[in-house]
FIKOLVEX-916895 format. One record per residue: x negated, y, z of N, C-alpha, C in turn; residue number from 0. Coordinates in steps of 0.02 Angstrom, whole numbers. Example, Ala and Ser with C-alpha at 12.3 -4.5 7.8 and 13.67 -1.06 7.14 Angstrom:
2
    n.px    n.py    n.pz   ca.px   ca.py   ca.pz    c.px    c.py    c.pz    k
    -660    -284     390    -615    -225     390    -660    -165     390    0
    -642    -112     354    -684     -53     357    -645       2     394    1
//
This chain:
289
    n.px    n.py    n.pz   ca.px   ca.py   ca.pz    c.px    c.py    c.pz    k
   -4355    3843    5391   -4391    3810    5336   -4448    3854    5311    0
   -4435    3921    5305   -4487    3967    5283   -4545    3969    5333    1
   -4529    3966    5398   -4581    3967    5450   -4624    3904    5444    2
   -4592    3846    5435   -4629    3783    5428   -4673    3785    5366    3
   -4645    3809    5310   -4684    3814    5249   -4745    3860    5258    4
   -4734    3917    5289   -4789    3964    5301   -4843    3933    5345    5
   -4822    3897    5397   -4870    3865    5443   -4912    3813    5406    6
   -4880    3773    5364   -4916    3722    5325   -4965    3755    5277    7
   -4944    3808    5244   -4988    3842    5196   -5047    3875    5232    8
   -5034    3905    5291   -5089    3934    5330   -5139    3881    5352    9
   -5113    3823    5371   -5158    3768    5390   -5200    3746    5331   10
   -5169    3743    5272   -5206    3724    5211   -5259    3776    5195   11
   -5242    3839    5204   -5291    3892    5190   -5350    3888    5238   12
   -5336    3874    5302   -5389    3866    5351   -5433    3805    5333   13
   -5401    3752    5309   -5438    3693    5289   -5485    3706    5231   14
   -5463    3747    5184   -5506    3766    5128   -5566    3805    5153   15
   -5554    3850    5201   -5609    3890    5229   -5661    3846    5263   16
   -5637    3798    5304   -5683    3753    5339   -5722    3710    5289   17
   -5687    3685    5237   -5720    3643    5187   -5773    3684    5149   18
   -5757    3746    5134   -5806    3788    5099   -5867    3801    5143   19
   -5855    3814    5207   -5911    3823    5253   -5954    3761    5259   20
   -5921    3703    5261   -5958    3640    5266   -5998    3626    5203   21
   -5970    3643    5145   -6006    3632    5082   -6069    3674    5080   22
   -6066    3732    5111   -6125    3777    5110   -6176    3758    5164   23
   -6153    3741    5224   -6200    3732    5279   -6185    3674    5324   24
   -6149    3624    5300   -6135    3567    5342   -6089    3585    5400   25
   -6096    3548    5456   -6052    3559    5513   -6061    3629    5542   26
   -6122    3653    5544   -6135    3721    5569   -6102    3773    5525   27
   -6104    3762    5459   -6072    3808    5413   -5997    3812    5423   28
   -5966    3755    5437   -5894    3753    5450   -5877    3793    5512   29
   -5916    3784    5566   -5904    3821    5628   -5914    3896    5618   30
   -5967    3914    5582   -5980    3985    5570   -5923    4016    5530   31
   -5896    3979    5481   -5841    4005    5441   -5780    4019    5484   32
   -5765    3974    5531   -5708    3985    5575   -5719    4045    5621   33
   -5779    4051    5648   -5794    4108    5692   -5788    4174    5654   34
   -5815    4175    5593   -5811    4235    5553   -5739    4254    5537   35
   -5698    4204    5521   -5627    4218    5506   -5592    4245    5568   36
   -5609    4218    5627   -5578    4242    5689   -5595    4315    5702   37
   -5658    4334    5689   -5679    4403    5699   -5641    4449    5651   38
   -5635    4428    5588   -5599    4468    5539   -5526    4476    5558   39
   -5495    4421    5581   -5425    4423    5601   -5414    4468    5661   40
   -5461    4467    5709   -5456    4511    5767   -5456    4584    5746   41
   -5502    4601    5700   -5505    4670    5676   -5443    4690    5638   42
   -5418    4646    5595   -5358    4663    5556   -5297    4668    5601   43
   -5294    4627    5654   -5237    4629    5700   -5232    4696    5735   44
   -5288    4723    5757   -5287    4785    5796   -5291    4848    5755   45
   -5324    4846    5697   -5339    4908    5662   -5311    4913    5591   46
   -5281    4860    5565   -5259    4861    5494   -5208    4916    5481   47
   -5163    4931    5529   -5112    4982    5518   -5144    5050    5507   48
   -5192    5068    5550   -5225    5133    5543   -5264    5138    5478   49
   -5296    5083    5461   -5336    5083    5400   -5293    5094    5338   50
   -5238    5057    5332   -5198    5061    5272   -5161    5128    5268   51
   -5138    5155    5325   -5105    5220    5324   -5153    5275    5303   52
   -5215    5271    5328   -5266    5320    5308   -5284    5313    5234   53
   -5286    5251    5210   -5304    5237    5141   -5256    5272    5093   54
   -5192    5275    5111   -5141    5305    5067   -5122    5376    5089   55
   -5163    5406    5133   -5154    5475    5155   -5084    5487    5182   56
   -5058    5438    5219   -4991    5443    5247   -4990    5491    5306   57
   -4937    5532    5309   -4930    5582    5362   -4866    5567    5402   58
   -4871    5571    5468   -4812    5561    5510   -4759    5613    5490   59
   -4697    5590    5481   -4644    5634    5458   -4630    5691    5507   60
   -4648    5681    5571   -4638    5735    5620   -4682    5795    5605   61
   -4734    5784    5565   -4780    5838    5548   -4768    5865    5477   62
   -4712    5844    5446   -4697    5865    5377   -4635    5909    5378   63
   -4640    5973    5364   -4582    6019    5364   -4542    6013    5299   64
   -4511    5956    5290   -4474    5943    5228   -4409    5907    5246   65
   -4352    5931    5219   -4288    5898    5234   -4289    5824    5215   66
   -4326    5805    5163   -4329    5735    5142   -4363    5692    5195   67
   -4411    5721    5230   -4445    5685    5284   -4396    5671    5341   68
   -4355    5721    5357   -4305    5712    5410   -4252    5661    5389   69
   -4235    5662    5325   -4187    5613    5298   -4214    5542    5305   70
   -4278    5533    5288   -4309    5467    5294   -4309    5444    5366   71
   -4327    5488    5412   -4330    5468    5482   -4261    5449    5508   72
   -4209    5487    5488   -4142    5471    5510   -4119    5403    5485   73
   -4135    5387    5423   -4115    5322    5394   -4152    5266    5430   74
   -4216    5275    5443   -4255    5223    5478   -4227    5212    5548   75
   -4210    5265    5583   -4181    5259    5651   -4115    5220    5649   76
   -4074    5234    5597   -4011    5198    5591   -4021    5124    5577   77
   -4069    5108    5534   -4084    5038    5518   -4110    5002    5580   78
   -4154    5034    5617   -4181    5003    5677   -4126    4987    5727   79
   -4077    5032    5735   -4022    5019    5780   -3980    4961    5756   80
   -3966    4957    5691   -3927    4902    5664   -3964    4835    5672   81
   -4030    4837    5666   -4070    4776    5670   -4086    4757    5742   82
   -4074    4802    5789   -4090    4789    5859   -4165    4788    5871   83
   -4202    4831    5835   -4274    4835    5841   -4296    4903    5867   84
   -4355    4906    5898   -4381    4972    5918   -4390    5017    5857   85
   -4380    5082    5866   -4389    5128    5809   -4464    5134    5793   86
   -4483    5118    5732   -4554    5122    5715   -4575    5194    5700   87
   -4640    5205    5698   -4665    5269    5673   -4650    5273    5598   88
   -4636    5333    5574   -4617    5341    5504   -4667    5388    5470   89
   -4690    5367    5412   -4741    5404    5377   -4720    5419    5305   90
   -4746    5474    5279   -4733    5494    5210   -4799    5492    5171   91
   -4797    5460    5112   -4856    5454    5069   -4849    5505    5013   92
   -4897    5550    5004   -4892    5601    4951   -4907    5573    4882   93
   -4861    5534    4856   -4870    5501    4791   -4803    5500    4755   94
   -4804    5515    4691   -4742    5517    4652   -4716    5448    4633   95
   -4757    5396    4644   -4734    5327    4630   -4677    5309    4677   96
   -4640    5257    4659   -4583    5235    4700   -4604    5171    4737   97
   -4616    5177    4802   -4637    5119    4840   -4632    5132    4915   98
   -4640    5078    4954   -4638    5083    5027   -4671    5021    5056   99
   -4694    5027    5118   -4722    4968    5151   -4714    4975    5226  100
   -4723    4920    5261   -4724    4918    5334   -4791    4892    5357  101
   -4812    4913    5416   -4875    4888    5444   -4869    4888    5520  102
   -4919    4860    5554   -4916    4855    5626   -4916    4783    5649  103
   -4944    4771    5709   -4954    4702    5731   -4892    4669    5759  104
   -4841    4708    5781   -4780    4679    5808   -4726    4733    5808  105
   -4663    4715    5822   -4609    4765    5819   -4619    4825    5865  106
   -4656    4816    5920   -4667    4871    5966   -4722    4919    5942  107
   -4761    4897    5893   -4816    4939    5867   -4813    4943    5791  108
   -4752    4954    5765   -4742    4953    5692   -4739    5023    5664  109
   -4751    5026    5599   -4743    5089    5562   -4717    5072    5493  110
   -4674    5116    5466   -4651    5109    5397   -4671    5172    5360  111
   -4686    5163    5297   -4707    5220    5255   -4672    5217    5188  112
   -4654    5275    5163   -4621    5280    5098   -4654    5336    5058  113
   -4655    5328    4993   -4685    5380    4950   -4636    5438    4942  114
   -4663    5495    4925   -4620    5554    4911   -4575    5540    4851  115
   -4600    5501    4804   -4561    5486    4744   -4499    5446    4759  116
   -4504    5399    4806   -4446    5356    4819   -4390    5396    4852  117
   -4407    5447    4890   -4356    5488    4922   -4317    5529    4871  118
   -4350    5547    4817   -4316    5585    4764   -4272    5541    4720  119
   -4291    5477    4712   -4258    5434    4663   -4199    5395    4690  120
   -4198    5382    4756   -4147    5338    4784   -4095    5377    4824  121
   -4033    5352    4821   -3981    5381    4864   -3987    5351    4934  122
   -3945    5373    4980   -3952    5352    5050   -3943    5276    5058  123
   -3894    5247    5022   -3882    5175    5029   -3941    5134    5002  124
   -3969    5156    4946   -4026    5121    4918   -4087    5127    4963  125
   -4099    5187    4989   -4156    5197    5033   -4147    5158    5098  126
   -4086    5153    5122   -4073    5113    5182   -4090    5040    5169  127
   -4074    5015    5109   -4090    4946    5092   -4166    4934    5090  128
   -4203    4982    5063   -4276    4976    5061   -4305    4976    5131  129
   -4282    5022    5173   -4307    5024    5241   -4287    4962    5281  130
   -4229    4935    5268   -4208    4873    5301   -4252    4815    5279  131
   -4273    4815    5216   -4320    4765    5192   -4385    4769    5232  132
   -4410    4829    5241   -4473    4838    5278   -4464    4820    5352  133
   -4407    4837    5381   -4394    4820    5451   -4386    4744    5459  134
   -4361    4711    5407   -4357    4638    5409   -4427    4608    5411  135
   -4474    4636    5374   -4544    4614    5378   -4569    4622    5449  136
   -4552    4678    5480   -4574    4690    5549   -4545    4638    5596  137
   -4480    4625    5589   -4446    4576    5633   -4479    4507    5626  138
   -4495    4487    5565   -4524    4421    5553   -4599    4417    5565  139
   -4629    4475    5585   -4702    4479    5596   -4741    4459    5533  140
   -4714    4477    5476   -4747    4462    5413   -4813    4499    5405  141
   -4819    4557    5437   -4880    4596    5430   -4938    4558    5462  142
   -4926    4528    5521   -4978    4488    5553   -4997    4429    5509  143
   -4946    4394    5482   -4959    4337    5438   -4999    4359    5377  144
   -4978    4415    5347   -5013    4440    5288   -5085    4458    5302  145
   -5098    4486    5361   -5166    4504    5379   -5210    4442    5387  146
   -5182    4391    5419   -5220    4329    5428   -5235    4297    5361  147
   -5184    4294    5318   -5193    4264    5252   -5246    4302    5212  148
   -5241    4368    5213   -5287    4409    5173   -5359    4401    5197  149
   -5369    4399    5264   -5437    4394    5289   -5467    4325    5277  150
   -5427    4272    5285   -5453    4205    5272   -5469    4197    5198  151
   -5423    4222    5155   -5436    4218    5083   -5499    4258    5065  152
   -5508    4315    5098   -5567    4356    5085   -5631    4320    5106  153
   -5627    4284    5163   -5685    4246    5186   -5702    4190    5138  154
   -5650    4158    5110   -5662    4105    5061   -5695    4133    4998  155
   -5673    4191    4976   -5704    4223    4918   -5777    4239    4931  156
   -5792    4262    4993   -5861    4277    5011   -5903    4213    5009  157
   -5877    4158    5035   -5914    4095    5035   -5924    4070    4963  158
   -5875    4083    4920   -5883    4064    4850   -5940    4102    4818  159
   -5946    4165    4834   -6002    4205    4808   -6069    4179    4835  160
   -6070    4159    4899   -6130    4131    4928   -6148    4065    4893  161
   -6097    4025    4877   -6109    3962    4842   -6140    3974    4773  162
   -6117    4027    4741   -6145    4044    4675   -6220    4060    4680  163
   -6238    4099    4731   -6309    4115    4740   -6349    4053    4760  164
   -6318    4009    4800   -6352    3947    4820   -6367    3903    4759  165
   -6319    3900    4712   -6329    3861    4651   -6386    3891    4610  166
   -6387    3957    4606   -6438    3991    4565   -6508    3980    4593  167
   -6513    3982    4660   -6579    3977    4692   -6595    3907    4718  168
   -6559    3857    4692   -6578    3788    4706   -6549    3758    4768  169
   -6497    3789    4798   -6468    3761    4858   -6436    3694    4847  170
   -6415    3680    4784   -6382    3617    4770   -6428    3557    4772  171
   -6493    3567    4780   -6539    3510    4781   -6549    3482    4850  172
   -6519    3515    4900   -6528    3490    4969   -6490    3425    4980  173
   -6513    3388    5028   -6486    3322    5042   -6425    3327    5088  174
   -6369    3297    5067   -6309    3298    5109   -6320    3265    5176  175
   -6362    3213    5179   -6372    3177    5242   -6404    3221    5295  176
   -6438    3274    5275   -6468    3319    5324   -6422    3377    5341  177
   -6360    3372    5319   -6311    3423    5336   -6314    3483    5290  178
   -6348    3479    5234   -6352    3534    5188   -6297    3532    5138  179
   -6306    3568    5083   -6254    3573    5032   -6274    3533    4970  180
   -6225    3500    4940   -6235    3463    4879   -6215    3507    4820  181
   -6241    3488    4761   -6223    3526    4701   -6149    3523    4687  182
   -6118    3464    4697   -6046    3457    4685   -6006    3499    4735  183
   -6028    3497    4799   -5993    3537    4850   -5996    3611    4836  184
   -6054    3634    4814   -6061    3705    4798   -6018    3724    4737  185
   -6016    3679    4689   -5976    3693    4629   -5902    3698    4646  186
   -5878    3652    4689   -5808    3654    4711   -5794    3718    4750  187
   -5840    3736    4795   -5832    3797    4834   -5830    3858    4789  188
   -5872    3859    4738   -5879    3917    4695   -5818    3926    4649  189
   -5788    3871    4626   -5735    3876    4575   -5665    3860    4604  190
   -5660    3801    4635   -5594    3777    4655   -5567    3813    4717  191
   -5610    3824    4767   -5586    3852    4831   -5552    3920    4822  192
   -5582    3968    4785   -5549    4033    4778   -5482    4029    4741  193
   -5478    3984    4691   -5415    3976    4654   -5361    3948    4700  194
   -5379    3896    4739   -5330    3866    4785   -5308    3917    4838  195
   -5356    3955    4863   -5339    4006    4914   -5292    4058    4885  196
   -5304    4080    4824   -5261    4130    4792   -5190    4103    4783  197
   -5184    4041    4761   -5118    4011    4750   -5079    4006    4815  198
   -5114    3987    4870   -5081    3982    4935   -5060    4052    4959  199
   -5104    4101    4949   -5089    4169    4969   -5027    4195    4932  200
   -5022    4180    4868   -4964    4202    4829   -4901    4167    4853  201
   -4906    4102    4868   -4847    4065    4890   -4819    4094    4955  202
   -4864    4111    5002   -4841    4140    5065   -4811    4209    5054  203
   -4845    4251    5016   -4823    4319    5005   -4755    4321    4970  204
   -4748    4281    4917   -4685    4281    4879   -4627    4256    4921  205
   -4640    4205    4962   -4586    4179    5004   -4562    4230    5055  206
   -4609    4270    5083   -4590    4320    5132   -4551    4377    5100  207
   -4563    4392    5036   -4525    4445    5003   -4452    4424    4995  208
   -4439    4362    4975   -4371    4338    4970   -4336    4341    5038  209
   -4371    4321    5091   -4343    4321    5158   -4327    4392    5181  210
   -4371    4440    5164   -4360    4510    5184   -4300    4540    5147  211
   -4292    4522    5083   -4233    4545    5045   -4169    4520    5079  212
   -4168    4455    5095   -4109    4426    5127   -4097    4458    5195  213
   -4150    4469    5233   -4143    4501    5298   -4115    4571    5293  214
   -4138    4609    5243   -4112    4677    5232   -4038    4676    5216  215
   -4017    4629    5174   -3946    4624    5156   -3903    4609    5217  216
   -3929    4569    5263   -3891    4553    5323   -3888    4612    5371  217
   -3941    4652    5373   -3942    4711    5417   -3894    4764    5393  218
   -3894    4779    5328   -3853    4833    5302   -3785    4811    5277  219
   -3777    4746    5263   -3716    4718    5233   -3703    4748    5164  220
   -3756    4771    5131   -3750    4800    5064   -3806    4773    5018  221
   -3802    4709    5001   -3855    4680    4959   -3861    4714    4890  222
   -3805    4739    4864   -3808    4770    4798   -3844    4837    4799  223
   -3843    4871    4857   -3880    4934    4862   -3955    4921    4857  224
   -3979    4868    4890   -4050    4850    4885   -4066    4827    4814  225
   -4021    4789    4784   -4032    4766    4715   -4039    4826    4668  226
   -3997    4876    4677   -4001    4936    4636   -4067    4972    4647  227
   -4089    4976    4710   -4153    5009    4726   -4211    4972    4693  228
   -4209    4906    4696   -4263    4866    4667   -4266    4875    4591  229
   -4209    4881    4559   -4208    4893    4487   -4244    4959    4470  230
   -4228    5010    4509   -4260    5076    4497   -4335    5072    4511  231
   -4354    5039    4565   -4425    5035    4583   -4464    4997    4530  232
   -4435    4942    4506   -4469    4902    4456   -4478    4940    4390  233
   -4425    4974    4369   -4428    5011    4306   -4480    5067    4309  234
   -4485    5100    4366   -4531    5156    4372   -4603    5132    4382  235
   -4612    5079    4422   -4679    5056    4438   -4716    5029    4377  236
   -4679    5003    4329   -4713    4978    4268   -4740    5036    4227  237
   -4710    5096    4235   -4734    5154    4198   -4785    5194    4238  238
   -4777    5194    4305   -4821    5234    4346   -4841    5196    4409  239
   -4894    5156    4406   -4919    5123    4466   -4951    5173    4513  240
   -4961    5154    4575   -4992    5200    4624   -5067    5206    4608  241
   -5090    5267    4607   -5160    5279    4588   -5209    5250    4639  242
   -5192    5252    4703   -5238    5230    4755   -5230    5157    4774  243
   -5185    5122    4740   -5170    5053    4759   -5229    5007    4744  244
   -5237    4957    4788   -5290    4906    4779   -5259    4837    4786  245
   -5290    4786    4754   -5264    4718    4761   -5262    4694    4833  246
   -5307    4718    4876   -5310    4696    4946   -5248    4717    4985  247
   -5214    4771    4964   -5155    4795    5001   -5091    4789    4961  248
   -5094    4761    4901   -5035    4758    4858   -4978    4720    4889  249
   -4994    4668    4929   -4942    4626    4958   -4900    4662    5010  250
   -4924    4719    5035   -4887    4756    5086   -4825    4790    5058  251
   -4826    4810    4995   -4774    4852    4966   -4712    4813    4946  252
   -4656    4848    4942   -4593    4815    4924   -4593    4792    4851  253
   -4627    4830    4808   -4640    4807    4739   -4715    4816    4727  254
   -4743    4777    4682   -4814    4781    4670   -4834    4852    4647  255
   -4883    4882    4679   -4904    4949    4660   -4954    4949    4602  256
   -4971    4889    4577   -5022    4882    4525   -4989    4872    4457  257
   -5023    4894    4406   -4999    4882    4338   -5017    4810    4319  258
   -4968    4771    4301   -4981    4701    4283   -4939    4679    4224  259
   -4970    4638    4182   -4934    4611    4124   -4966    4545    4105  260
   -4927    4503    4070   -4954    4440    4046   -4977    4396    4103  261
   -5040    4373    4098   -5068    4327    4148   -5070    4359    4217  262
   -5080    4425    4220   -5085    4459    4284   -5021    4450    4325  263
   -4963    4447    4292   -4900    4439    4328   -4894    4370    4361  264
   -4928    4320    4331   -4926    4254    4360   -4960    4253    4428  265
   -5008    4298    4438   -5046    4301    4501   -5025    4362    4542  266
   -4964    4386    4531   -4938    4442    4571   -4919    4418    4640  267
   -4929    4461    4690   -4909    4445    4758   -4834    4447    4768  268
   -4797    4471    4719   -4725    4477    4724   -4690    4430    4675  269
   -4633    4402    4695   -4595    4359    4649   -4565    4400    4593  270
   -4544    4368    4539   -4513    4405    4483   -4453    4446    4507  271
   -4449    4508    4486   -4396    4552    4509   -4327    4525    4490  272
   -4322    4495    4432   -4257    4467    4410   -4232    4415    4460  273
   -4277    4375    4488   -4257    4324    4536   -4234    4356    4602  274
   -4269    4409    4623   -4250    4443    4685   -4180    4475    4678  275
   -4169    4508    4622   -4104    4541    4611   -4049    4489    4606  276
   -4062    4433    4572   -4011    4381    4564   -3991    4353    4632  277
   -4038    4344    4677   -4022    4318    4744   -3980    4368    4783  278
   -3995    4432    4777   -3955    4482    4812   -3884    4485    4783  279
   -3878    4479    4718   -3811    4479    4687   -3772    4418    4710  280
   -3807    4361    4718   -3773    4301    4742   -3750    4310    4814  281
   -3789    4345    4854   -3768    4359    4923   -3706    4402    4924  282
   -3702    4450    4877   -3645    4495    4874   -3580    4459    4857  283
   -3585    4406    4818   -3527    4368    4798   -3512    4310    4845  284
   -3557    4301    4894   -3547    4246    4941   -3573    4179    4916  285
   -3608    4180    4860   -3633    4117    4832   -3688    4088    4876  286
   -3727    4132    4909   -3776    4110    4958   -3769    4154    5019  287
   -3786    4126    5077   -3778    4163    5139   -3838    4206    5157  288
//
């Protein structure tokens, strides 16, 4: 059901992109929008892992002379064996915040990264739950899905900015019959398209977080250990968000690395933590499978 829902939402997101391109440049604009999205997706598919690891100054644990780095690698290797997945590369992020993420285009080319802070704060069972969550993302190829969603949404935002300039410089006066852009089409592209794209992006991202939590619980058979870890991560992240975090990469992390409150939480890439913990507790009692 989650796969079907994600497929439908991705199709809707692509439809918004095509409609935005058509509003700007008619049929040619729609085709150009699709080609541009394909180029962006190709780049994110092959290079997004290196980019994000470099962005957070992540270091391969094999190059870190620290017992905590060896502990992290051992836990990841154990989780990979339980999950029946190839052992990913393991990285350490020099940040006191409590967080972790997975990246890579498929299980054979995956990497997981954890902050120095999370290694200090979590016990072995909790850390195993976090790493199982990330390995579940790898198994479901959520990183590829997230990259596609992010790049299409980014292309829609770019077209919205172009629509704004077109309105300012009189693009809305062109005749629709000649394949140009109408004032109404530009207005919809400028205002409605980015909002719709954001809502779809959030729906996909939040659904995958619930699925990864459930996958982790099935791998470790300890849903309460992950629930305990999530409580600690949530409590700490509200006080100390990651300094280098950006909205473009926030969806990668197990908890949002950004400081958010009020309206900002409504547009968070992550579902409410209370809901995630409640589902894990229900799994522990057998209320849900």
